Biotite code that builds the C-alpha atoms (Angstrom):
import biotite.structure as struc

atoms = struc.array([
    struc.Atom([-0.040, -0.040, -0.005], chain_id="A", res_id=1, res_name="UNK", atom_name="CA", element="C"),
    struc.Atom([1.698, 3.234, -1.210], chain_id="A", res_id=2, res_name="UNK", atom_name="CA", element="C"),
    struc.Atom([0.379, 6.602, -0.602], chain_id="A", res_id=3, res_name="UNK", atom_name="CA", element="C"),
    struc.Atom([0.009, 9.139, -3.377], chain_id="A", res_id=4, res_name="UNK", atom_name="CA", element="C"),
    struc.Atom([1.460, 11.880, -1.385], chain_id="A", res_id=5, res_name="UNK", atom_name="CA", element="C"),
    struc.Atom([5.068, 12.595, -2.118], chain_id="A", res_id=6, res_name="UNK", atom_name="CA", element="C"),
    struc.Atom([7.440, 13.811, 0.783], chain_id="A", res_id=7, res_name="UNK", atom_name="CA", element="C"),
    struc.Atom([8.079, 17.531, 0.212], chain_id="A", res_id=8, res_name="UNK", atom_name="CA", element="C"),
    struc.Atom([10.926, 18.933, 2.384], chain_id="A", res_id=9, res_name="UNK", atom_name="CA", element="C"),
    struc.Atom([9.593, 21.621, 4.653], chain_id="A", res_id=10, res_name="UNK", atom_name="CA", element="C"),
    struc.Atom([10.304, 25.190, 3.389], chain_id="A", res_id=11, res_name="UNK", atom_name="CA", element="C"),
    struc.Atom([11.875, 27.859, 5.567], chain_id="A", res_id=12, res_name="UNK", atom_name="CA", element="C"),
    struc.Atom([9.250, 30.458, 6.808], chain_id="A", res_id=13, res_name="UNK", atom_name="CA", element="C"),
    struc.Atom([10.006, 33.829, 5.307], chain_id="A", res_id=14, res_name="UNK", atom_name="CA", element="C"),
    struc.Atom([9.242, 36.635, 7.823], chain_id="A", res_id=15, res_name="UNK", atom_name="CA", element="C"),
    struc.Atom([6.412, 39.076, 6.951], chain_id="A", res_id=16, res_name="UNK", atom_name="CA", element="C"),
    struc.Atom([8.754, 42.011, 7.177], chain_id="A", res_id=17, res_name="UNK", atom_name="CA", element="C"),
    struc.Atom([10.761, 40.784, 4.227], chain_id="A", res_id=18, res_name="UNK", atom_name="CA", element="C"),
    struc.Atom([7.623, 41.085, 2.072], chain_id="A", res_id=19, res_name="UNK", atom_name="CA", element="C"),
    struc.Atom([7.050, 44.486, 3.314], chain_id="A", res_id=20, res_name="UNK", atom_name="CA", element="C"),
    struc.Atom([10.820, 45.204, 2.297], chain_id="A", res_id=21, res_name="UNK", atom_name="CA", element="C"),
    struc.Atom([9.935, 43.773, -1.052], chain_id="A", res_id=22, res_name="UNK", atom_name="CA", element="C"),
    struc.Atom([7.017, 46.044, -1.505], chain_id="A", res_id=23, res_name="UNK", atom_name="CA", element="C"),
    struc.Atom([9.193, 49.102, -0.478], chain_id="A", res_id=24, res_name="UNK", atom_name="CA", element="C"),
    struc.Atom([11.672, 48.110, -2.930], chain_id="A", res_id=25, res_name="UNK", atom_name="CA", element="C"),
    struc.Atom([9.236, 47.695, -5.611], chain_id="A", res_id=26, res_name="UNK", atom_name="CA", element="C"),
    struc.Atom([7.837, 51.279, -4.919], chain_id="A", res_id=27, res_name="UNK", atom_name="CA", element="C"),
    struc.Atom([11.356, 52.730, -4.840], chain_id="A", res_id=28, res_name="UNK", atom_name="CA", element="C"),
    struc.Atom([12.117, 51.188, -8.204], chain_id="A", res_id=29, res_name="UNK", atom_name="CA", element="C"),
    struc.Atom([8.956, 52.891, -9.455], chain_id="A", res_id=30, res_name="UNK", atom_name="CA", element="C"),
    struc.Atom([10.017, 56.228, -8.155], chain_id="A", res_id=31, res_name="UNK", atom_name="CA", element="C"),
    struc.Atom([13.425, 55.868, -9.588], chain_id="A", res_id=32, res_name="UNK", atom_name="CA", element="C"),
    struc.Atom([11.902, 55.147, -13.022], chain_id="A", res_id=33, res_name="UNK", atom_name="CA", element="C"),
    struc.Atom([9.541, 58.016, -12.803], chain_id="A", res_id=34, res_name="UNK", atom_name="CA", element="C"),
    struc.Atom([12.394, 60.431, -11.645], chain_id="A", res_id=35, res_name="UNK", atom_name="CA", element="C"),
    struc.Atom([14.327, 59.217, -14.718], chain_id="A", res_id=36, res_name="UNK", atom_name="CA", element="C"),
    struc.Atom([11.236, 59.708, -17.100], chain_id="A", res_id=37, res_name="UNK", atom_name="CA", element="C"),
    struc.Atom([10.090, 63.196, -15.774], chain_id="A", res_id=38, res_name="UNK", atom_name="CA", element="C"),
    struc.Atom([13.010, 65.137, -17.054], chain_id="A", res_id=39, res_name="UNK", atom_name="CA", element="C"),
    struc.Atom([12.794, 63.342, -20.406], chain_id="A", res_id=40, res_name="UNK", atom_name="CA", element="C"),
    struc.Atom([9.219, 64.705, -20.783], chain_id="A", res_id=41, res_name="UNK", atom_name="CA", element="C"),
    struc.Atom([10.656, 68.199, -20.483], chain_id="A", res_id=42, res_name="UNK", atom_name="CA", element="C"),
    struc.Atom([9.106, 69.243, -17.269], chain_id="A", res_id=43, res_name="UNK", atom_name="CA", element="C"),
    struc.Atom([10.777, 71.858, -15.357], chain_id="A", res_id=44, res_name="UNK", atom_name="CA", element="C"),
    struc.Atom([9.834, 70.516, -11.873], chain_id="A", res_id=45, res_name="UNK", atom_name="CA", element="C"),
    struc.Atom([13.335, 69.488, -10.960], chain_id="A", res_id=46, res_name="UNK", atom_name="CA", element="C"),
    struc.Atom([16.845, 70.464, -11.373], chain_id="A", res_id=47, res_name="UNK", atom_name="CA", element="C"),
    struc.Atom([19.039, 68.685, -13.895], chain_id="A", res_id=48, res_name="UNK", atom_name="CA", element="C"),
    struc.Atom([19.119, 65.152, -13.006], chain_id="A", res_id=49, res_name="UNK", atom_name="CA", element="C"),
    struc.Atom([22.203, 63.748, -11.041], chain_id="A", res_id=50, res_name="UNK", atom_name="CA", element="C"),
    struc.Atom([22.794, 60.334, -9.442], chain_id="A", res_id=51, res_name="UNK", atom_name="CA", element="C"),
    struc.Atom([25.740, 58.407, -7.894], chain_id="A", res_id=52, res_name="UNK", atom_name="CA", element="C"),
    struc.Atom([26.549, 54.861, -8.729], chain_id="A", res_id=53, res_name="UNK", atom_name="CA", element="C"),
    struc.Atom([29.633, 52.910, -7.683], chain_id="A", res_id=54, res_name="UNK", atom_name="CA", element="C"),
    struc.Atom([31.072, 56.204, -6.279], chain_id="A", res_id=55, res_name="UNK", atom_name="CA", element="C"),
    struc.Atom([30.888, 57.969, -9.728], chain_id="A", res_id=56, res_name="UNK", atom_name="CA", element="C"),
    struc.Atom([28.568, 60.961, -10.242], chain_id="A", res_id=57, res_name="UNK", atom_name="CA", element="C"),
    struc.Atom([26.420, 60.964, -13.334], chain_id="A", res_id=58, res_name="UNK", atom_name="CA", element="C"),
    struc.Atom([24.600, 63.857, -14.881], chain_id="A", res_id=59, res_name="UNK", atom_name="CA", element="C"),
    struc.Atom([22.028, 64.290, -17.570], chain_id="A", res_id=60, res_name="UNK", atom_name="CA", element="C"),
    struc.Atom([21.236, 61.504, -19.852], chain_id="A", res_id=61, res_name="UNK", atom_name="CA", element="C"),
    struc.Atom([23.837, 59.144, -18.354], chain_id="A", res_id=62, res_name="UNK", atom_name="CA", element="C"),
    struc.Atom([22.068, 59.736, -15.013], chain_id="A", res_id=63, res_name="UNK", atom_name="CA", element="C"),
    struc.Atom([18.715, 58.809, -16.588], chain_id="A", res_id=64, res_name="UNK", atom_name="CA", element="C"),
    struc.Atom([20.213, 55.535, -17.816], chain_id="A", res_id=65, res_name="UNK", atom_name="CA", element="C"),
    struc.Atom([21.778, 54.719, -14.414], chain_id="A", res_id=66, res_name="UNK", atom_name="CA", element="C"),
    struc.Atom([18.345, 55.498, -12.599], chain_id="A", res_id=67, res_name="UNK", atom_name="CA", element="C"),
    struc.Atom([16.534, 53.236, -15.113], chain_id="A", res_id=68, res_name="UNK", atom_name="CA", element="C"),
    struc.Atom([19.154, 50.360, -14.290], chain_id="A", res_id=69, res_name="UNK", atom_name="CA", element="C"),
    struc.Atom([18.748, 50.909, -10.609], chain_id="A", res_id=70, res_name="UNK", atom_name="CA", element="C"),
    struc.Atom([15.002, 50.889, -10.975], chain_id="A", res_id=71, res_name="UNK", atom_name="CA", element="C"),
    struc.Atom([15.247, 47.515, -12.758], chain_id="A", res_id=72, res_name="UNK", atom_name="CA", element="C"),
    struc.Atom([17.626, 46.199, -9.916], chain_id="A", res_id=73, res_name="UNK", atom_name="CA", element="C"),
    struc.Atom([15.115, 47.266, -7.298], chain_id="A", res_id=74, res_name="UNK", atom_name="CA", element="C"),
    struc.Atom([12.270, 45.678, -9.255], chain_id="A", res_id=75, res_name="UNK", atom_name="CA", element="C"),
    struc.Atom([14.189, 42.378, -9.445], chain_id="A", res_id=76, res_name="UNK", atom_name="CA", element="C"),
    struc.Atom([14.965, 42.499, -5.856], chain_id="A", res_id=77, res_name="UNK", atom_name="CA", element="C"),
    struc.Atom([11.178, 43.037, -5.043], chain_id="A", res_id=78, res_name="UNK", atom_name="CA", element="C"),
    struc.Atom([10.065, 40.230, -7.291], chain_id="A", res_id=79, res_name="UNK", atom_name="CA", element="C"),
    struc.Atom([12.676, 37.836, -5.932], chain_id="A", res_id=80, res_name="UNK", atom_name="CA", element="C"),
    struc.Atom([12.042, 38.557, -2.257], chain_id="A", res_id=81, res_name="UNK", atom_name="CA", element="C"),
    struc.Atom([8.259, 38.674, -2.616], chain_id="A", res_id=82, res_name="UNK", atom_name="CA", element="C"),
    struc.Atom([8.193, 35.249, -4.385], chain_id="A", res_id=83, res_name="UNK", atom_name="CA", element="C"),
    struc.Atom([10.543, 33.812, -1.688], chain_id="A", res_id=84, res_name="UNK", atom_name="CA", element="C"),
    struc.Atom([13.538, 33.217, -3.995], chain_id="A", res_id=85, res_name="UNK", atom_name="CA", element="C"),
    struc.Atom([17.050, 33.231, -2.447], chain_id="A", res_id=86, res_name="UNK", atom_name="CA", element="C"),
    struc.Atom([18.520, 35.009, -5.568], chain_id="A", res_id=87, res_name="UNK", atom_name="CA", element="C"),
    struc.Atom([16.329, 37.966, -4.653], chain_id="A", res_id=88, res_name="UNK", atom_name="CA", element="C"),
    struc.Atom([17.964, 38.056, -1.140], chain_id="A", res_id=89, res_name="UNK", atom_name="CA", element="C"),
    struc.Atom([21.429, 37.778, -2.603], chain_id="A", res_id=90, res_name="UNK", atom_name="CA", element="C"),
    struc.Atom([20.712, 40.464, -5.141], chain_id="A", res_id=91, res_name="UNK", atom_name="CA", element="C"),
    struc.Atom([19.435, 42.720, -2.420], chain_id="A", res_id=92, res_name="UNK", atom_name="CA", element="C"),
    struc.Atom([22.463, 42.093, -0.167], chain_id="A", res_id=93, res_name="UNK", atom_name="CA", element="C"),
    struc.Atom([24.920, 42.593, -3.049], chain_id="A", res_id=94, res_name="UNK", atom_name="CA", element="C"),
    struc.Atom([23.300, 45.839, -4.010], chain_id="A", res_id=95, res_name="UNK", atom_name="CA", element="C"),
    struc.Atom([23.044, 47.150, -0.569], chain_id="A", res_id=96, res_name="UNK", atom_name="CA", element="C"),
    struc.Atom([26.762, 46.374, -0.027], chain_id="A", res_id=97, res_name="UNK", atom_name="CA", element="C"),
    struc.Atom([27.415, 48.227, -3.394], chain_id="A", res_id=98, res_name="UNK", atom_name="CA", element="C"),
    struc.Atom([25.587, 51.118, -1.959], chain_id="A", res_id=99, res_name="UNK", atom_name="CA", element="C"),
    struc.Atom([27.602, 51.332, 1.083], chain_id="A", res_id=100, res_name="UNK", atom_name="CA", element="C"),
    struc.Atom([30.780, 51.072, -0.742], chain_id="A", res_id=101, res_name="UNK", atom_name="CA", element="C"),
    struc.Atom([29.620, 53.690, -3.357], chain_id="A", res_id=102, res_name="UNK", atom_name="CA", element="C"),
    struc.Atom([28.812, 56.151, -0.501], chain_id="A", res_id=103, res_name="UNK", atom_name="CA", element="C"),
    struc.Atom([32.209, 55.578, 1.107], chain_id="A", res_id=104, res_name="UNK", atom_name="CA", element="C"),
    struc.Atom([34.068, 55.949, -2.145], chain_id="A", res_id=105, res_name="UNK", atom_name="CA", element="C"),
    struc.Atom([32.249, 59.186, -3.047], chain_id="A", res_id=106, res_name="UNK", atom_name="CA", element="C"),
    struc.Atom([32.942, 60.700, 0.334], chain_id="A", res_id=107, res_name="UNK", atom_name="CA", element="C"),
    struc.Atom([36.723, 59.759, 0.218], chain_id="A", res_id=108, res_name="UNK", atom_name="CA", element="C"),
    struc.Atom([36.971, 60.920, -3.469], chain_id="A", res_id=109, res_name="UNK", atom_name="CA", element="C"),
    struc.Atom([35.395, 64.244, -3.108], chain_id="A", res_id=110, res_name="UNK", atom_name="CA", element="C"),
    struc.Atom([36.249, 65.170, 0.442], chain_id="A", res_id=111, res_name="UNK", atom_name="CA", element="C"),
    struc.Atom([39.417, 67.150, -0.601], chain_id="A", res_id=112, res_name="UNK", atom_name="CA", element="C"),
    struc.Atom([37.395, 69.424, -2.854], chain_id="A", res_id=113, res_name="UNK", atom_name="CA", element="C"),
    struc.Atom([35.888, 72.366, -1.079], chain_id="A", res_id=114, res_name="UNK", atom_name="CA", element="C"),
    struc.Atom([33.205, 73.033, -3.620], chain_id="A", res_id=115, res_name="UNK", atom_name="CA", element="C"),
    struc.Atom([31.811, 69.490, -3.006], chain_id="A", res_id=116, res_name="UNK", atom_name="CA", element="C"),
    struc.Atom([31.516, 69.655, 0.757], chain_id="A", res_id=117, res_name="UNK", atom_name="CA", element="C"),
    struc.Atom([27.893, 70.064, 0.614], chain_id="A", res_id=118, res_name="UNK", atom_name="CA", element="C"),
    struc.Atom([27.334, 66.921, -1.460], chain_id="A", res_id=119, res_name="UNK", atom_name="CA", element="C"),
    struc.Atom([29.809, 65.008, 0.610], chain_id="A", res_id=120, res_name="UNK", atom_name="CA", element="C"),
    struc.Atom([27.919, 66.058, 3.765], chain_id="A", res_id=121, res_name="UNK", atom_name="CA", element="C"),
    struc.Atom([24.620, 64.970, 2.235], chain_id="A", res_id=122, res_name="UNK", atom_name="CA", element="C"),
    struc.Atom([25.976, 61.605, 1.240], chain_id="A", res_id=123, res_name="UNK", atom_name="CA", element="C"),
    struc.Atom([27.909, 61.086, 4.436], chain_id="A", res_id=124, res_name="UNK", atom_name="CA", element="C"),
    struc.Atom([24.692, 61.712, 6.481], chain_id="A", res_id=125, res_name="UNK", atom_name="CA", element="C"),
    struc.Atom([23.041, 59.091, 4.425], chain_id="A", res_id=126, res_name="UNK", atom_name="CA", element="C"),
    struc.Atom([25.628, 56.489, 5.311], chain_id="A", res_id=127, res_name="UNK", atom_name="CA", element="C"),
    struc.Atom([24.360, 55.341, 8.644], chain_id="A", res_id=128, res_name="UNK", atom_name="CA", element="C"),
    struc.Atom([20.891, 54.603, 7.371], chain_id="A", res_id=129, res_name="UNK", atom_name="CA", element="C"),
    struc.Atom([22.207, 52.696, 4.429], chain_id="A", res_id=130, res_name="UNK", atom_name="CA", element="C"),
    struc.Atom([24.479, 50.594, 6.713], chain_id="A", res_id=131, res_name="UNK", atom_name="CA", element="C"),
    struc.Atom([21.460, 49.916, 8.980], chain_id="A", res_id=132, res_name="UNK", atom_name="CA", element="C"),
    struc.Atom([19.371, 48.831, 6.028], chain_id="A", res_id=133, res_name="UNK", atom_name="CA", element="C"),
    struc.Atom([22.175, 46.516, 5.002], chain_id="A", res_id=134, res_name="UNK", atom_name="CA", element="C"),
    struc.Atom([22.551, 44.994, 8.281], chain_id="A", res_id=135, res_name="UNK", atom_name="CA", element="C"),
    struc.Atom([18.778, 44.636, 8.668], chain_id="A", res_id=136, res_name="UNK", atom_name="CA", element="C"),
    struc.Atom([18.672, 42.724, 5.243], chain_id="A", res_id=137, res_name="UNK", atom_name="CA", element="C"),
    struc.Atom([21.601, 40.536, 6.421], chain_id="A", res_id=138, res_name="UNK", atom_name="CA", element="C"),
    struc.Atom([20.150, 39.613, 9.846], chain_id="A", res_id=139, res_name="UNK", atom_name="CA", element="C"),
    struc.Atom([16.765, 38.738, 8.288], chain_id="A", res_id=140, res_name="UNK", atom_name="CA", element="C"),
    struc.Atom([18.215, 36.972, 5.250], chain_id="A", res_id=141, res_name="UNK", atom_name="CA", element="C"),
    struc.Atom([21.264, 35.072, 6.612], chain_id="A", res_id=142, res_name="UNK", atom_name="CA", element="C"),
    struc.Atom([19.380, 31.824, 7.717], chain_id="A", res_id=143, res_name="UNK", atom_name="CA", element="C"),
    struc.Atom([17.214, 31.999, 4.605], chain_id="A", res_id=144, res_name="UNK", atom_name="CA", element="C"),
    struc.Atom([20.215, 32.146, 2.324], chain_id="A", res_id=145, res_name="UNK", atom_name="CA", element="C"),
    struc.Atom([22.719, 29.748, 4.098], chain_id="A", res_id=146, res_name="UNK", atom_name="CA", element="C"),
    struc.Atom([20.334, 27.353, 5.658], chain_id="A", res_id=147, res_name="UNK", atom_name="CA", element="C"),
    struc.Atom([17.917, 25.920, 3.124], chain_id="A", res_id=148, res_name="UNK", atom_name="CA", element="C"),
    struc.Atom([15.902, 23.990, 5.997], chain_id="A", res_id=149, res_name="UNK", atom_name="CA", element="C"),
    struc.Atom([15.015, 25.282, 9.425], chain_id="A", res_id=150, res_name="UNK", atom_name="CA", element="C"),
    struc.Atom([16.467, 23.688, 12.371], chain_id="A", res_id=151, res_name="UNK", atom_name="CA", element="C"),
    struc.Atom([12.985, 22.379, 13.543], chain_id="A", res_id=152, res_name="UNK", atom_name="CA", element="C"),
    struc.Atom([12.608, 20.476, 10.241], chain_id="A", res_id=153, res_name="UNK", atom_name="CA", element="C"),
    struc.Atom([15.906, 18.890, 10.513], chain_id="A", res_id=154, res_name="UNK", atom_name="CA", element="C"),
    struc.Atom([15.171, 17.718, 14.089], chain_id="A", res_id=155, res_name="UNK", atom_name="CA", element="C"),
    struc.Atom([11.722, 16.537, 13.218], chain_id="A", res_id=156, res_name="UNK", atom_name="CA", element="C"),
    struc.Atom([13.164, 14.433, 10.224], chain_id="A", res_id=157, res_name="UNK", atom_name="CA", element="C"),
    struc.Atom([15.860, 12.821, 12.399], chain_id="A", res_id=158, res_name="UNK", atom_name="CA", element="C"),
    struc.Atom([13.134, 12.009, 15.118], chain_id="A", res_id=159, res_name="UNK", atom_name="CA", element="C"),
    struc.Atom([10.749, 10.526, 12.523], chain_id="A", res_id=160, res_name="UNK", atom_name="CA", element="C"),
    struc.Atom([13.658, 8.434, 11.118], chain_id="A", res_id=161, res_name="UNK", atom_name="CA", element="C"),
    struc.Atom([14.635, 7.081, 14.455], chain_id="A", res_id=162, res_name="UNK", atom_name="CA", element="C"),
    struc.Atom([11.190, 6.307, 15.268], chain_id="A", res_id=163, res_name="UNK", atom_name="CA", element="C"),
    struc.Atom([10.726, 4.323, 12.153], chain_id="A", res_id=164, res_name="UNK", atom_name="CA", element="C"),
    struc.Atom([13.807, 2.521, 12.848], chain_id="A", res_id=165, res_name="UNK", atom_name="CA", element="C"),
    struc.Atom([12.812, 1.777, 16.444], chain_id="A", res_id=166, res_name="UNK", atom_name="CA", element="C"),
    struc.Atom([9.375, 0.443, 15.371], chain_id="A", res_id=167, res_name="UNK", atom_name="CA", element="C"),
    struc.Atom([10.935, -1.712, 12.777], chain_id="A", res_id=168, res_name="UNK", atom_name="CA", element="C"),
    struc.Atom([13.358, -3.231, 15.362], chain_id="A", res_id=169, res_name="UNK", atom_name="CA", element="C"),
    struc.Atom([10.723, -3.603, 17.968], chain_id="A", res_id=170, res_name="UNK", atom_name="CA", element="C"),
    struc.Atom([7.931, -5.405, 16.122], chain_id="A", res_id=171, res_name="UNK", atom_name="CA", element="C"),
    struc.Atom([8.111, -8.737, 14.390], chain_id="A", res_id=172, res_name="UNK", atom_name="CA", element="C"),
    struc.Atom([6.295, -7.325, 11.375], chain_id="A", res_id=173, res_name="UNK", atom_name="CA", element="C"),
    struc.Atom([8.942, -4.745, 10.336], chain_id="A", res_id=174, res_name="UNK", atom_name="CA", element="C"),
    struc.Atom([7.802, -4.789, 6.718], chain_id="A", res_id=175, res_name="UNK", atom_name="CA", element="C"),
    struc.Atom([4.211, -3.747, 7.730], chain_id="A", res_id=176, res_name="UNK", atom_name="CA", element="C"),
    struc.Atom([5.710, -0.962, 9.919], chain_id="A", res_id=177, res_name="UNK", atom_name="CA", element="C"),
    struc.Atom([7.651, 0.313, 6.868], chain_id="A", res_id=178, res_name="UNK", atom_name="CA", element="C"),
    struc.Atom([4.679, 0.243, 4.524], chain_id="A", res_id=179, res_name="UNK", atom_name="CA", element="C"),
    struc.Atom([2.521, 2.064, 7.023], chain_id="A", res_id=180, res_name="UNK", atom_name="CA", element="C"),
    struc.Atom([4.998, 4.830, 7.341], chain_id="A", res_id=181, res_name="UNK", atom_name="CA", element="C"),
])
């Protein structure tokens, strides 16, 4: 007698706040895409567009392209995390580490220039928040990335296996106990 149910390994439970993080990433990607598109429509609502990526400042059309790429990255992070994919967490961690390093590189590169002190101060003031977001993502994602099964599932699997072995040894009808499991 065989059962039609196949054994599926238990999946790790993803915290609800990671879904909230995915929604925020998706909204931020949408904001980046809109900010890249608004100057292209020729609306004079904002100053000329400017962005920083990998410690390099981009202006004008180059900045629009960088913003569109960043919007795509945030959309991919949102999709990956929302649908519980490990690659979404890895992409999110990689990108947040890149942002921390980008802020640090920008501050170090432009600190000697007096004319850039206001921009350096603004980027440096964002640094602690960026580091906190990166640490939050690392703390919430570490178990989900590096441990594919939660500890409770591993303990339950080993206890079920030891229970089966004990029932097979203890009963004279070991084959029947194996079929019933």
